[in-house]
Every structure is written in structure tokens, then in C-alpha cells.
PDB file of N, CA, C and O in Angstrom:
ATOM      1  N   UNK A   1      98.143 128.179 215.265  1.00  0.00           N
ATOM      2  CA  UNK A   1      98.559 127.715 213.907  1.00  0.00           C
ATOM      3  C   UNK A   1      97.262 126.957 213.815  1.00  0.00           C
ATOM      4  O   UNK A   1      96.683 126.221 214.614  1.00  0.00           O
ATOM      5  N   UNK A   2      96.917 127.462 212.302  1.00  0.00           N
ATOM      6  CA  UNK A   2      95.775 126.740 211.816  1.00  0.00           C
ATOM      7  C   UNK A   2      96.030 124.985 211.683  1.00  0.00           C
ATOM      8  O   UNK A   2      97.023 124.283 211.876  1.00  0.00           O
ATOM      9  N   UNK A   3      94.964 124.757 211.362  1.00  0.00           N
ATOM     10  CA  UNK A   3      94.668 122.920 211.749  1.00  0.00           C
ATOM     11  C   UNK A   3      95.201 122.702 210.401  1.00  0.00           C
ATOM     12  O   UNK A   3      95.830 121.643 210.418  1.00  0.00           O
ATOM     13  N   UNK A   4      95.224 123.258 209.210  1.00  0.00           N
ATOM     14  CA  UNK A   4      95.711 122.550 208.108  1.00  0.00           C
ATOM     15  C   UNK A   4      97.011 122.534 208.188  1.00  0.00           C
ATOM     16  O   UNK A   4      97.557 121.519 207.755  1.00  0.00           O
ATOM     17  N   UNK A   5      97.808 123.542 208.709  1.00  0.00           N
ATOM     18  CA  UNK A   5      99.299 122.990 209.009  1.00  0.00           C
ATOM     19  C   UNK A   5      99.675 121.921 209.739  1.00  0.00           C
ATOM     20  O   UNK A   5     100.752 121.342 209.594  1.00  0.00           O
ATOM     21  N   UNK A   6      98.711 121.588 210.639  1.00  0.00           N
ATOM     22  CA  UNK A   6      99.235 120.288 211.501  1.00  0.00           C
ATOM     23  C   UNK A   6      98.674 119.145 210.687  1.00  0.00           C
ATOM     24  O   UNK A   6      98.716 117.995 211.125  1.00  0.00           O
ATOM     25  N   UNK A   7      98.115 119.459 209.432  1.00  0.00           N
ATOM     26  CA  UNK A   7      97.674 118.113 208.936  1.00  0.00           C
ATOM     27  C   UNK A   7      98.508 118.218 207.505  1.00  0.00           C
ATOM     28  O   UNK A   7      98.083 117.570 206.549  1.00  0.00           O
ATOM     29  N   UNK A   8      99.522 118.916 207.381  1.00  0.00           N
ATOM     30  CA  UNK A   8     100.236 118.761 206.112  1.00  0.00           C
ATOM     31  C   UNK A   8     100.598 120.101 205.255  1.00  0.00           C
ATOM     32  O   UNK A   8     101.457 120.228 204.382  1.00  0.00           O
ATOM     33  N   UNK A   9      99.673 121.070 205.774  1.00  0.00           N
ATOM     34  CA  UNK A   9      99.711 122.475 204.525  1.00  0.00           C
ATOM     35  C   UNK A   9      98.425 122.635 204.300  1.00  0.00           C
ATOM     36  O   UNK A   9      97.575 122.089 205.003  1.00  0.00           O
ATOM     37  N   UNK A  10      98.096 123.535 203.119  1.00  0.00           N
ATOM     38  CA  UNK A  10      96.961 124.136 202.637  1.00  0.00           C
ATOM     39  C   UNK A  10      96.463 123.050 201.733  1.00  0.00           C
ATOM     40  O   UNK A  10      97.269 122.344 201.126  1.00  0.00           O
ATOM     41  N   UNK A  11      95.080 122.873 201.608  1.00  0.00           N
ATOM     42  CA  UNK A  11      94.680 121.833 200.328  1.00  0.00           C
ATOM     43  C   UNK A  11      94.922 122.261 198.990  1.00  0.00           C
ATOM     44  O   UNK A  11      95.193 123.440 198.758  1.00  0.00           O
ATOM     45  N   UNK A  12      94.859 121.531 198.227  1.00  0.00           N
ATOM     46  CA  UNK A  12      94.876 121.482 196.515  1.00  0.00           C
ATOM     47  C   UNK A  12      93.304 121.822 195.772  1.00  0.00           C
ATOM     48  O   UNK A  12      92.155 121.572 196.137  1.00  0.00           O
ATOM     49  N   UNK A  13      93.701 122.303 194.927  1.00  0.00           N
ATOM     50  CA  UNK A  13      92.370 122.383 193.759  1.00  0.00           C
ATOM     51  C   UNK A  13      92.159 120.887 193.245  1.00  0.00           C
ATOM     52  O   UNK A  13      91.041 120.374 193.192  1.00  0.00           O
ATOM     53  N   UNK A  14      93.450 120.167 192.831  1.00  0.00           N
ATOM     54  CA  UNK A  14      93.340 118.895 192.386  1.00  0.00           C
ATOM     55  C   UNK A  14      93.986 118.330 192.786  1.00  0.00           C
ATOM     56  O   UNK A  14      94.672 118.822 193.683  1.00  0.00           O
ATOM     57  N   UNK A  15      94.231 116.750 192.346  1.00  0.00           N
ATOM     58  CA  UNK A  15      95.353 115.648 192.341  1.00  0.00           C
ATOM     59  C   UNK A  15      95.396 115.019 191.705  1.00  0.00           C
ATOM     60  O   UNK A  15      94.436 114.554 191.090  1.00  0.00           O
ATOM     61  N   UNK A  16      96.734 114.686 191.560  1.00  0.00           N
ATOM     62  CA  UNK A  16      96.870 113.905 190.286  1.00  0.00           C
ATOM     63  C   UNK A  16      96.522 112.242 190.473  1.00  0.00           C
ATOM     64  O   UNK A  16      96.788 111.710 191.551  1.00  0.00           O
ATOM     65  N   UNK A  17      96.049 111.629 189.612  1.00  0.00           N
ATOM     66  CA  UNK A  17      95.335 110.363 189.445  1.00  0.00           C
ATOM     67  C   UNK A  17      95.901 109.697 188.353  1.00  0.00           C
ATOM     68  O   UNK A  17      96.366 110.188 187.325  1.00  0.00           O
ATOM     69  N   UNK A  18      95.803 108.441 188.714  1.00  0.00           N
ATOM     70  CA  UNK A  18      96.183 107.472 187.386  1.00  0.00           C
ATOM     71  C   UNK A  18      95.202 106.317 186.771  1.00  0.00           C
ATOM     72  O   UNK A  18      94.127 105.832 187.124  1.00  0.00           O
ATOM     73  N   UNK A  19      95.873 106.166 185.951  1.00  0.00           N
ATOM     74  CA  UNK A  19      94.371 105.193 185.038  1.00  0.00           C
ATOM     75  C   UNK A  19      95.087 104.195 185.081  1.00  0.00           C
ATOM     76  O   UNK A  19      96.237 104.338 185.496  1.00  0.00           O
ATOM     77  N   UNK A  20      94.610 102.859 184.658  1.00  0.00           N
ATOM     78  CA  UNK A  20      95.128 101.452 184.685  1.00  0.00           C
ATOM     79  C   UNK A  20      95.054 100.976 183.418  1.00  0.00           C
ATOM     80  O   UNK A  20      93.988 101.041 182.805  1.00  0.00           O
ATOM     81  N   UNK A  21      96.351 100.352 182.773  1.00  0.00           N
ATOM     82  CA  UNK A  21      95.947  99.732 181.470  1.00  0.00           C
ATOM     83  C   UNK A  21      96.488  98.455 181.420  1.00  0.00           C
ATOM     84  O   UNK A  21      97.710  98.324 181.341  1.00  0.00           O
ATOM     85  N   UNK A  22      95.738  97.482 181.455  1.00  0.00           N
ATOM     86  CA  UNK A  22      96.539  96.187 181.814  1.00  0.00           C
ATOM     87  C   UNK A  22      95.665  94.802 180.184  1.00  0.00           C
ATOM     88  O   UNK A  22      94.606  94.997 179.589  1.00  0.00           O
ATOM     89  N   UNK A  23      96.450  93.844 180.025  1.00  0.00           N
ATOM     90  CA  UNK A  23      95.771  93.556 178.913  1.00  0.00           C
ATOM     91  C   UNK A  23      96.684  91.919 178.906  1.00  0.00           C
ATOM     92  O   UNK A  23      97.757  91.855 179.506  1.00  0.00           O
ATOM     93  N   UNK A  24      96.142  90.731 178.202  1.00  0.00           N
ATOM     94  CA  UNK A  24      97.045  89.899 178.138  1.00  0.00           C
ATOM     95  C   UNK A  24      97.846  89.662 177.117  1.00  0.00           C
ATOM     96  O   UNK A  24      98.324  88.542 176.937  1.00  0.00           O
ATOM     97  N   UNK A  25      98.144  90.908 176.153  1.00  0.00           N
ATOM     98  CA  UNK A  25      98.828  91.039 174.924  1.00  0.00           C
ATOM     99  C   UNK A  25      99.087  92.628 175.092  1.00  0.00           C
ATOM    100  O   UNK A  25      98.375  93.575 175.429  1.00  0.00           O
ATOM    101  N   UNK A  26     100.720  92.448 174.618  1.00  0.00           N
ATOM    102  CA  UNK A  26     101.208  93.801 174.310  1.00  0.00           C
ATOM    103  C   UNK A  26     100.228  95.199 174.002  1.00  0.00           C
ATOM    104  O   UNK A  26      99.973  96.252 174.587  1.00  0.00           O
ATOM    105  N   UNK A  27      99.830  94.497 172.651  1.00  0.00           N
ATOM    106  CA  UNK A  27      99.034  95.378 171.829  1.00  0.00           C
ATOM    107  C   UNK A  27      97.864  95.637 172.733  1.00  0.00           C
ATOM    108  O   UNK A  27      97.479  96.800 172.607  1.00  0.00           O
ATOM    109  N   UNK A  28      97.012  94.784 173.802  1.00  0.00           N
ATOM    110  CA  UNK A  28      96.053  95.410 174.553  1.00  0.00           C
ATOM    111  C   UNK A  28      96.254  96.568 175.183  1.00  0.00           C
ATOM    112  O   UNK A  28      95.550  97.578 175.149  1.00  0.00           O
ATOM    113  N   UNK A  29      97.374  96.352 175.834  1.00  0.00           N
ATOM    114  CA  UNK A  29      97.941  97.230 176.823  1.00  0.00           C
ATOM    115  C   UNK A  29      98.157  98.567 176.091  1.00  0.00           C
ATOM    116  O   UNK A  29      97.463  99.519 176.448  1.00  0.00           O
ATOM    117  N   UNK A  30      99.072  98.732 175.080  1.00  0.00           N
ATOM    118  CA  UNK A  30      99.429  99.814 174.422  1.00  0.00           C
ATOM    119  C   UNK A  30      98.030 100.959 174.077  1.00  0.00           C
ATOM    120  O   UNK A  30      97.924 102.166 174.296  1.00  0.00           O
ATOM    121  N   UNK A  31      97.165 100.058 173.513  1.00  0.00           N
ATOM    122  CA  UNK A  31      95.841 100.389 172.739  1.00  0.00           C
ATOM    123  C   UNK A  31      95.179 101.270 174.302  1.00  0.00           C
ATOM    124  O   UNK A  31      95.121 102.496 174.401  1.00  0.00           O
ATOM    125  N   UNK A  32      94.785 100.379 175.282  1.00  0.00           N
ATOM    126  CA  UNK A  32      94.117 101.167 176.370  1.00  0.00           C
ATOM    127  C   UNK A  32      94.862 102.067 177.194  1.00  0.00           C
ATOM    128  O   UNK A  32      94.322 102.755 178.060  1.00  0.00           O
ATOM    129  N   UNK A  33      96.301 102.084 176.906  1.00  0.00           N
ATOM    130  CA  UNK A  33      97.136 103.270 177.331  1.00  0.00           C
ATOM    131  C   UNK A  33      97.135 104.658 176.617  1.00  0.00           C
ATOM    132  O   UNK A  33      97.214 105.771 177.135  1.00  0.00           O
ATOM    133  N   UNK A  34      97.004 104.257 175.060  1.00  0.00           N
ATOM    134  CA  UNK A  34      96.926 105.449 174.204  1.00  0.00           C
ATOM    135  C   UNK A  34      95.354 106.107 174.287  1.00  0.00           C
ATOM    136  O   UNK A  34      95.149 107.300 174.060  1.00  0.00           O
ATOM    137  N   UNK A  35      94.421 105.271 174.600  1.00  0.00           N
ATOM    138  CA  UNK A  35      92.922 105.790 174.900  1.00  0.00           C
ATOM    139  C   UNK A  35      92.918 106.777 176.125  1.00  0.00           C
ATOM    140  O   UNK A  35      92.370 107.877 176.194  1.00  0.00           O
ATOM    141  N   UNK A  36      93.659 106.122 177.068  1.00  0.00           N
ATOM    142  CA  UNK A  36      93.753 107.137 178.117  1.00  0.00           C
ATOM    143  C   UNK A  36      94.452 108.156 178.132  1.00  0.00           C
ATOM    144  O   UNK A  36      93.981 109.155 178.676  1.00  0.00           O
ATOM    145  N   UNK A  37      95.985 108.218 177.449  1.00  0.00           N
ATOM    146  CA  UNK A  37      96.512 109.339 177.396  1.00  0.00           C
ATOM    147  C   UNK A  37      95.556 110.233 176.366  1.00  0.00           C
ATOM    148  O   UNK A  37      95.480 111.433 176.630  1.00  0.00           O
ATOM    149  N   UNK A  38      94.870 109.770 175.287  1.00  0.00           N
ATOM    150  CA  UNK A  38      94.125 110.611 174.572  1.00  0.00           C
ATOM    151  C   UNK A  38      92.675 111.373 174.969  1.00  0.00           C
ATOM    152  O   UNK A  38      91.928 112.020 174.235  1.00  0.00           O
ATOM    153  N   UNK A  39      92.547 111.035 176.496  1.00  0.00           N
ATOM    154  CA  UNK A  39      91.359 111.518 177.438  1.00  0.00           C
ATOM    155  C   UNK A  39      91.966 112.216 178.216  1.00  0.00           C
ATOM    156  O   UNK A  39      91.250 112.732 179.074  1.00  0.00           O
ATOM    157  N   UNK A  40      93.268 112.500 178.276  1.00  0.00           N
ATOM    158  CA  UNK A  40      94.108 113.420 179.000  1.00  0.00           C
ATOM    159  C   UNK A  40      94.338 113.320 180.434  1.00  0.00           C
ATOM    160  O   UNK A  40      94.137 114.206 181.266  1.00  0.00           O
ATOM    161  N   UNK A  41      94.897 111.845 180.683  1.00  0.00           N
ATOM    162  CA  UNK A  41      95.259 111.608 181.445  1.00  0.00           C
ATOM    163  C   UNK A  41      96.666 111.482 181.466  1.00  0.00           C
ATOM    164  O   UNK A  41      97.141 110.843 180.527  1.00  0.00           O
ATOM    165  N   UNK A  42      97.630 112.037 182.501  1.00  0.00           N
ATOM    166  CA  UNK A  42      99.092 111.594 182.420  1.00  0.00           C
ATOM    167  C   UNK A  42      99.910 110.771 182.826  1.00  0.00           C
ATOM    168  O   UNK A  42     101.044 110.556 182.398  1.00  0.00           O
ATOM    169  N   UNK A  43      99.316 110.244 183.734  1.00  0.00           N
ATOM    170  CA  UNK A  43      99.673 109.126 184.503  1.00  0.00           C
ATOM    171  C   UNK A  43      99.202 107.541 184.392  1.00  0.00           C
ATOM    172  O   UNK A  43      98.221 107.164 185.032  1.00  0.00           O
ATOM    173  N   UNK A  44      99.884 106.711 183.623  1.00  0.00           N
ATOM    174  CA  UNK A  44      99.407 105.569 183.077  1.00  0.00           C
ATOM    175  C   UNK A  44      99.935 104.193 183.868  1.00  0.00           C
ATOM    176  O   UNK A  44     101.140 103.944 183.864  1.00  0.00           O
ATOM    177  N   UNK A  45      99.189 103.496 184.404  1.00  0.00           N
ATOM    178  CA  UNK A  45      99.904 102.212 185.201  1.00  0.00           C
ATOM    179  C   UNK A  45      99.860 101.271 184.160  1.00  0.00           C
ATOM    180  O   UNK A  45      98.767 101.086 183.624  1.00  0.00           O
ATOM    181  N   UNK A  46     101.041 100.510 183.691  1.00  0.00           N
ATOM    182  CA  UNK A  46     100.887  99.399 182.770  1.00  0.00           C
ATOM    183  C   UNK A  46     101.135  98.141 183.416  1.00  0.00           C
ATOM    184  O   UNK A  46     101.962  98.050 184.323  1.00  0.00           O
ATOM    185  N   UNK A  47     100.523  97.254 183.035  1.00  0.00           N
ATOM    186  CA  UNK A  47     100.634  96.056 183.380  1.00  0.00           C
ATOM    187  C   UNK A  47     100.274  94.962 182.345  1.00  0.00           C
ATOM    188  O   UNK A  47      99.132  94.690 181.974  1.00  0.00           O
ATOM    189  N   UNK A  48     101.493  94.342 181.913  1.00  0.00           N
ATOM    190  CA  UNK A  48     101.385  93.099 180.826  1.00  0.00           C
ATOM    191  C   UNK A  48     101.125  91.722 181.760  1.00  0.00           C
ATOM    192  O   UNK A  48     101.864  91.395 182.689  1.00  0.00           O
ATOM    193  N   UNK A  49     100.153  91.118 181.412  1.00  0.00           N
ATOM    194  CA  UNK A  49     100.144  89.860 182.031  1.00  0.00           C
ATOM    195  C   UNK A  49      99.818  88.656 181.044  1.00  0.00           C
ATOM    196  O   UNK A  49      98.614  88.564 180.803  1.00  0.00           O
ATOM    197  N   UNK A  50     100.396  87.981 180.597  1.00  0.00           N
ATOM    198  CA  UNK A  50     100.063  87.080 179.504  1.00  0.00           C
ATOM    199  C   UNK A  50      99.489  85.853 179.881  1.00  0.00           C
ATOM    200  O   UNK A  50      99.359  84.894 179.120  1.00  0.00           O
ATOM    201  N   UNK A  51      99.146  85.887 181.059  1.00  0.00           N
ATOM    202  CA  UNK A  51      98.300  84.760 181.786  1.00  0.00           C
ATOM    203  C   UNK A  51      97.143  84.795 182.122  1.00  0.00           C
ATOM    204  O   UNK A  51      96.376  83.905 182.491  1.00  0.00           O
ATOM    205  N   UNK A  52      96.985  86.217 181.942  1.00  0.00           N
ATOM    206  CA  UNK A  52      95.299  86.934 182.236  1.00  0.00           C
ATOM    207  C   UNK A  52      94.094  86.019 181.491  1.00  0.00           C
ATOM    208  O   UNK A  52      92.934  86.263 181.823  1.00  0.00           O
ATOM    209  N   UNK A  53      94.301  85.175 180.684  1.00  0.00           N
ATOM    210  CA  UNK A  53      93.430  84.981 180.121  1.00  0.00           C
ATOM    211  C   UNK A  53      93.667  83.230 180.348  1.00  0.00           C
ATOM    212  O   UNK A  53      93.128  82.524 179.497  1.00  0.00           O
ATOM    213  N   UNK A  54      94.282  82.679 181.224  1.00  0.00           N
ATOM    214  CA  UNK A  54      94.697  81.134 181.859  1.00  0.00           C
ATOM    215  C   UNK A  54      93.556  80.936 182.348  1.00  0.00           C
ATOM    216  O   UNK A  54      93.269  81.720 183.252  1.00  0.00           O
ATOM    217  N   UNK A  55      92.721  80.109 182.065  1.00  0.00           N
ATOM    218  CA  UNK A  55      91.546  79.101 182.582  1.00  0.00           C
ATOM    219  C   UNK A  55      92.052  78.514 183.682  1.00  0.00           C
ATOM    220  O   UNK A  55      93.229  78.154 183.674  1.00  0.00           O
ATOM    221  N   UNK A  56      91.241  78.326 184.806  1.00  0.00           N
ATOM    222  CA  UNK A  56      91.229  77.260 185.992  1.00  0.00           C
ATOM    223  C   UNK A  56      90.378  76.314 185.526  1.00  0.00           C
ATOM    224  O   UNK A  56      90.548  75.277 186.167  1.00  0.00           O
ATOM    225  N   UNK A  57      89.445  76.195 184.605  1.00  0.00           N
ATOM    226  CA  UNK A  57      88.829  75.205 183.820  1.00  0.00           C
ATOM    227  C   UNK A  57      90.008  74.282 183.318  1.00  0.00           C
ATOM    228  O   UNK A  57      90.311  73.130 183.628  1.00  0.00           O
ATOM    229  N   UNK A  58      90.582  75.207 182.412  1.00  0.00           N
ATOM    230  CA  UNK A  58      91.770  74.256 181.780  1.00  0.00           C
ATOM    231  C   UNK A  58      92.867  73.369 182.884  1.00  0.00           C
ATOM    232  O   UNK A  58      93.371  72.248 182.824  1.00  0.00           O
ATOM    233  N   UNK A  59      92.925  74.312 183.729  1.00  0.00           N
ATOM    234  CA  UNK A  59      94.374  73.799 184.742  1.00  0.00           C
ATOM    235  C   UNK A  59      93.308  72.316 185.315  1.00  0.00           C
ATOM    236  O   UNK A  59      93.859  71.216 185.362  1.00  0.00           O
ATOM    237  N   UNK A  60      91.892  72.439 185.692  1.00  0.00           N
ATOM    238  CA  UNK A  60      91.175  71.221 186.353  1.00  0.00           C
ATOM    239  C   UNK A  60      91.046  70.019 185.338  1.00  0.00           C
ATOM    240  O   UNK A  60      91.103  68.869 185.776  1.00  0.00           O
ATOM    241  N   UNK A  61      90.907  70.214 184.258  1.00  0.00           N
ATOM    242  CA  UNK A  61      90.791  69.278 183.171  1.00  0.00           C
ATOM    243  C   UNK A  61      92.208  68.695 182.978  1.00  0.00           C
ATOM    244  O   UNK A  61      92.312  67.478 182.826  1.00  0.00           O
ATOM    245  N   UNK A  62      93.260  69.447 182.972  1.00  0.00           N
ATOM    246  CA  UNK A  62      94.862  69.089 182.796  1.00  0.00           C
ATOM    247  C   UNK A  62      94.869  68.091 183.858  1.00  0.00           C
ATOM    248  O   UNK A  62      95.103  66.952 183.453  1.00  0.00           O
ATOM    249  N   UNK A  63      94.643  68.238 185.305  1.00  0.00           N
ATOM    250  CA  UNK A  63      95.009  67.558 186.198  1.00  0.00           C
ATOM    251  C   UNK A  63      94.407  66.491 186.391  1.00  0.00           C
ATOM    252  O   UNK A  63      94.842  65.542 187.044  1.00  0.00           O
ATOM    253  N   UNK A  64      93.097  66.575 185.703  1.00  0.00           N
ATOM    254  CA  UNK A  64      92.324  65.085 185.874  1.00  0.00           C
ATOM    255  C   UNK A  64      92.876  64.205 184.836  1.00  0.00           C
ATOM    256  O   UNK A  64      93.267  63.050 185.003  1.00  0.00           O
ATOM    257  N   UNK A  65      92.864  64.890 183.732  1.00  0.00           N
ATOM    258  CA  UNK A  65      93.414  63.861 182.622  1.00  0.00           C
ATOM    259  C   UNK A  65      94.944  63.267 183.137  1.00  0.00           C
ATOM    260  O   UNK A  65      95.193  62.079 183.344  1.00  0.00           O
ATOM    261  N   UNK A  66      95.867  64.378 183.281  1.00  0.00           N
ATOM    262  CA  UNK A  66      97.152  63.686 183.630  1.00  0.00           C
ATOM    263  C   UNK A  66      97.671  63.029 184.814  1.00  0.00           C
ATOM    264  O   UNK A  66      98.727  62.431 185.018  1.00  0.00           O
ATOM    265  N   UNK A  67      96.316  63.379 185.800  1.00  0.00           N
ATOM    266  CA  UNK A  67      97.068  62.795 187.266  1.00  0.00           C
ATOM    267  C   UNK A  67      96.885  63.970 188.394  1.00  0.00           C
ATOM    268  O   UNK A  67      96.265  65.018 188.218  1.00  0.00           O
ATOM    269  N   UNK A  68      97.472  63.619 189.434  1.00  0.00           N
ATOM    270  CA  UNK A  68      97.270  64.623 190.288  1.00  0.00           C
ATOM    271  C   UNK A  68      98.560  65.537 190.377  1.00  0.00           C
ATOM    272  O   UNK A  68      98.604  66.668 190.861  1.00  0.00           O
ATOM    273  N   UNK A  69      99.664  64.779 189.779  1.00  0.00           N
ATOM    274  CA  UNK A  69     100.865  65.039 189.966  1.00  0.00           C
ATOM    275  C   UNK A  69     101.620  66.119 188.684  1.00  0.00           C
ATOM    276  O   UNK A  69     102.789  66.449 188.485  1.00  0.00           O
ATOM    277  N   UNK A  70     100.420  66.424 188.031  1.00  0.00           N
ATOM    278  CA  UNK A  70     100.816  67.427 186.802  1.00  0.00           C
ATOM    279  C   UNK A  70     100.280  68.721 186.928  1.00  0.00           C
ATOM    280  O   UNK A  70      99.563  68.955 187.901  1.00  0.00           O
ATOM    281  N   UNK A  71     100.476  69.458 186.232  1.00  0.00           N
ATOM    282  CA  UNK A  71      99.683  70.843 186.259  1.00  0.00           C
ATOM    283  C   UNK A  71     100.341  71.930 187.080  1.00  0.00           C
ATOM    284  O   UNK A  71     101.450  71.664 187.543  1.00  0.00           O
ATOM    285  N   UNK A  72      99.752  73.256 187.354  1.00  0.00           N
ATOM    286  CA  UNK A  72      99.884  73.741 188.226  1.00  0.00           C
ATOM    287  C   UNK A  72      99.268  73.910 189.140  1.00  0.00           C
ATOM    288  O   UNK A  72      98.052  73.874 188.953  1.00  0.00           O
ATOM    289  N   UNK A  73      99.812  74.203 190.722  1.00  0.00           N
ATOM    290  CA  UNK A  73      99.068  73.914 191.808  1.00  0.00           C
ATOM    291  C   UNK A  73      98.932  75.362 192.594  1.00  0.00           C
ATOM    292  O   UNK A  73      99.971  75.847 193.042  1.00  0.00           O
ATOM    293  N   UNK A  74      97.844  75.977 192.752  1.00  0.00           N
ATOM    294  CA  UNK A  74      97.687  77.015 194.115  1.00  0.00           C
ATOM    295  C   UNK A  74      97.467  76.361 195.317  1.00  0.00           C
ATOM    296  O   UNK A  74      96.653  75.439 195.274  1.00  0.00           O
ATOM    297  N   UNK A  75      98.067  76.648 196.526  1.00  0.00           N
ATOM    298  CA  UNK A  75      97.878  76.274 197.549  1.00  0.00           C
ATOM    299  C   UNK A  75      97.250  77.589 198.146  1.00  0.00           C
ATOM    300  O   UNK A  75      98.139  78.439 198.179  1.00  0.00           O
ATOM    301  N   UNK A  76      96.006  78.108 198.652  1.00  0.00           N
ATOM    302  CA  UNK A  76      95.382  78.943 198.513  1.00  0.00           C
ATOM    303  C   UNK A  76      95.145  79.427 200.017  1.00  0.00           C
ATOM    304  O   UNK A  76      94.636  80.501 200.338  1.00  0.00           O
ATOM    305  N   UNK A  77      95.676  78.290 201.001  1.00  0.00           N
ATOM    306  CA  UNK A  77      96.088  78.985 202.647  1.00  0.00           C
ATOM    307  C   UNK A  77      97.334  79.510 202.721  1.00  0.00           C
ATOM    308  O   UNK A  77      97.673  80.517 203.343  1.00  0.00           O
ATOM    309  N   UNK A  78      98.240  78.534 201.830  1.00  0.00           N
ATOM    310  CA  UNK A  78      99.551  79.453 201.921  1.00  0.00           C
ATOM    311  C   UNK A  78      99.555  80.886 200.969  1.00  0.00           C
ATOM    312  O   UNK A  78     100.412  81.709 201.289  1.00  0.00           O
ATOM    313  N   UNK A  79      98.893  81.142 200.126  1.00  0.00           N
ATOM    314  CA  UNK A  79      98.532  82.354 199.554  1.00  0.00           C
ATOM    315  C   UNK A  79      97.834  83.596 200.444  1.00  0.00           C
ATOM    316  O   UNK A  79      97.956  84.812 200.299  1.00  0.00           O
ATOM    317  N   UNK A  80      97.181  82.948 201.261  1.00  0.00           N
ATOM    318  CA  UNK A  80      96.533  83.893 202.225  1.00  0.00           C
ATOM    319  C   UNK A  80      97.419  84.200 203.193  1.00  0.00           C
ATOM    320  O   UNK A  80      97.511  85.393 203.483  1.00  0.00           O
ATOM    321  N   UNK A  81      98.213  83.287 203.866  1.00  0.00           N
ATOM    322  CA  UNK A  81      98.869  83.481 204.849  1.00  0.00           C
ATOM    323  C   UNK A  81     100.126  84.401 204.549  1.00  0.00           C
ATOM    324  O   UNK A  81     100.617  85.112 205.426  1.00  0.00           O
ATOM    325  N   UNK A  82     100.689  84.331 203.050  1.00  0.00           N
ATOM    326  CA  UNK A  82     101.795  84.929 202.741  1.00  0.00           C
ATOM    327  C   UNK A  82     101.273  86.410 202.162  1.00  0.00           C
ATOM    328  O   UNK A  82     102.140  87.283 202.129  1.00  0.00           O
ATOM    329  N   UNK A  83     100.231  86.690 201.804  1.00  0.00           N
ATOM    330  CA  UNK A  83      99.597  87.887 201.104  1.00  0.00           C
ATOM    331  C   UNK A  83      99.248  88.612 202.547  1.00  0.00           C
ATOM    332  O   UNK A  83      99.532  89.799 202.387  1.00  0.00           O
ATOM    333  N   UNK A  84      98.865  88.452 203.589  1.00  0.00           N
ATOM    334  CA  UNK A  84      98.565  89.094 204.971  1.00  0.00           C
ATOM    335  C   UNK A  84      99.466  89.183 205.958  1.00  0.00           C
ATOM    336  O   UNK A  84      99.297  89.919 206.931  1.00  0.00           O
ATOM    337  N   UNK A  85     100.559  88.395 205.777  1.00  0.00           N
ATOM    338  CA  UNK A  85     101.628  88.280 206.791  1.00  0.00           C
ATOM    339  C   UNK A  85     102.472  89.869 206.954  1.00  0.00           C
ATOM    340  O   UNK A  85     102.722  90.235 208.102  1.00  0.00           O
ATOM    341  N   UNK A  86     102.825  90.635 205.955  1.00  0.00           N
ATOM    342  CA  UNK A  86     103.353  91.879 206.259  1.00  0.00           C
ATOM    343  C   UNK A  86     102.342  92.992 206.658  1.00  0.00           C
ATOM    344  O   UNK A  86     102.705  94.168 206.639  1.00  0.00           O
ATOM    345  N   UNK A  87     101.188  92.670 206.986  1.00  0.00           N
ATOM    346  CA  UNK A  87      99.925  93.713 207.376  1.00  0.00           C
ATOM    347  C   UNK A  87      99.871  93.298 208.846  1.00  0.00           C
ATOM    348  O   UNK A  87      99.051  93.815 209.604  1.00  0.00           O
TER     349      UNK A  87
END
């Protein structure tokens, strides 16, 4: 039996890949996706993140101006624990 059969079959000449189109507005995402499509990519991962332009500096200034109980908080220890937990 050939080794390639043990590893899942004959090799391929090419594999499908995808490009990534993201942005802080839908217009940005659509523009990037269209550019990838025009460059010949058939598979495009889209991600719309309206908070992409969110500034941590703004958050820090907001917390200083209104006290420690306001704003959005990021618990880096909890994030690290929960992110690696499944692995």
C-alpha cells in the first residue's frame, strides 16, 4: 500500500484558499470583498466589526474622567483563562 493512501490519498495540484475582508463599516467590508473577488478569489471570509476603531485611549480617558465604575472593562486574566481553556 502506498504511503499516500495511508495519509489520506493522492496529493492535489492546488487547494482552495480564502481571503479575509474586514472593516469597521459595511462599506469597507464590501469594498474589500469585491477587490478580492475581482482578483480571482472564490472564497472570502467577511467580518464586520463596528468596534474595530474603538480606542483603548478613549476608554482610559473615560474611566479617569468619570471614576472607576464607569466604562467598559477588560479582565485580561479572565480572558486569557477562558481563551485557552478549550485547548
